[in-house]
C-alpha positions in Angstrom: -40.7 15.4 -7.1 -40.8 17.6 -4.0 -40.6 14.6 -1.7 -36.9 14.3 -2.5 -36.2 17.7 -1.1 -38.5 17.1 1.9 -36.7 13.8 2.7 -33.4 15.4 2.3 -34.4 18.1 4.8 -35.7 15.5 7.3 -32.4 13.5 7.0 -30.4 16.7 7.5 -32.4 17.8 10.5 -32.2 14.3 12.1 -28.5 14.0 11.5 -27.9 17.4 13.0 -30.1 16.8 16.1 -28.5 13.4 16.7 -25.2 15.1 17.5 -23.0 12.2 16.3 -25.3 9.4 17.5 -26.7 6.8 15.2 -30.4 7.4 14.3 -32.4 4.2 14.7 -36.0 5.4 14.0 -37.7 8.5 12.7 -41.4 9.1 13.0 -43.0 11.6 10.6 -46.5 13.0 10.8 -47.9 13.7 7.4 -51.3 15.2 6.9 -53.5 13.7 4.2 -54.1 17.2 2.8 -50.4 18.1 2.6 -49.9 16.9 -1.0 -47.0 14.7 0.2 -47.0 11.1 -0.9 -46.0 8.9 2.0 -44.6 6.1 -0.2 -42.5 8.6 -2.2 -41.1 10.0 1.1 -40.3 6.5 2.2 -38.3 5.8 -1.0 -36.6 9.2 -0.9 -35.7 8.9 2.8 -33.6 5.8 2.2 -31.9 7.4 -0.8 -31.1 10.6 1.2 -30.0 8.8 4.3 -27.3 6.8 2.5 -23.8 7.5 4.0 -25.2 9.5 6.9 -26.0 8.9 10.6 -29.5 8.2 9.5 -28.7 5.4 7.1 -30.6 2.2 8.1 -33.0 4.1 10.4 -36.6 2.8 10.4 -39.0 5.4 9.0 -42.5 5.4 10.6 -45.1 7.5 8.9 -48.3 8.5 10.7 -50.9 9.9 8.4 -53.4 12.3 10.0 -56.8 12.9 8.4 -57.9 16.3 7.2 -60.4 18.2 9.4 -62.3 21.4 8.7 -64.5 23.6 10.8 -67.6 25.2 9.3 -67.5 28.9 9.8 -71.3 29.1 9.6 -72.4 26.6 12.3 -69.1 25.7 14.0 -69.3 22.0 13.2 -66.1 20.0 12.7 -65.9 17.4 10.0 -63.3 15.1 8.4 -62.4 16.0 4.9 -60.4 14.2 2.2 -60.0 17.2 -0.1 -59.3 20.8 1.0 -62.8 22.0 0.2 -66.3 20.7 0.7 -69.7 21.3 2.2 -71.0 21.1 5.7 -74.2 19.2 6.7 -75.7 22.7 7.3 -75.2 23.5 3.6 -72.3 26.0 4.0 -69.2 25.8 1.9 -67.4 28.3 4.1 -64.9 25.8 5.7 -61.6 26.5 7.5 -59.0 23.7 7.4 -57.8 22.9 11.0 -55.8 19.7 10.5 -54.3 17.6 7.8 -51.8 19.9 6.1 -48.9 19.4 8.5 -45.6 17.6 7.9 -43.5 17.3 11.0 -40.9 15.1 12.6 -42.8 13.8 15.5 -40.0 11.6 17.1 -36.5 10.4 16.6 -34.8 7.5 18.4 -31.0 7.5 18.6 -28.4 5.0 19.9 
């Protein structure tokens, strides 16, 4: 389960950036094409945060949809899988959004 190592890294980064302050809230942005399961991250986050400055912090997860641009006609479309076909018939798509995983915001006390 790679979500455990991701959650561990998020907790580590947040604790380091908090510089001794208690972390109250963490907002993660997870792309729907990132192959990261939000519910697994939520569970792992609580486990990894135990006995750290991040313990008890609320975890907010913002899921961003996948988007691709057709390299044939330039159209942009929402995608739920990392491949597909444009309305023009082309399958030559470039993913432009939806693969990211980032800490968007952190609230400390």
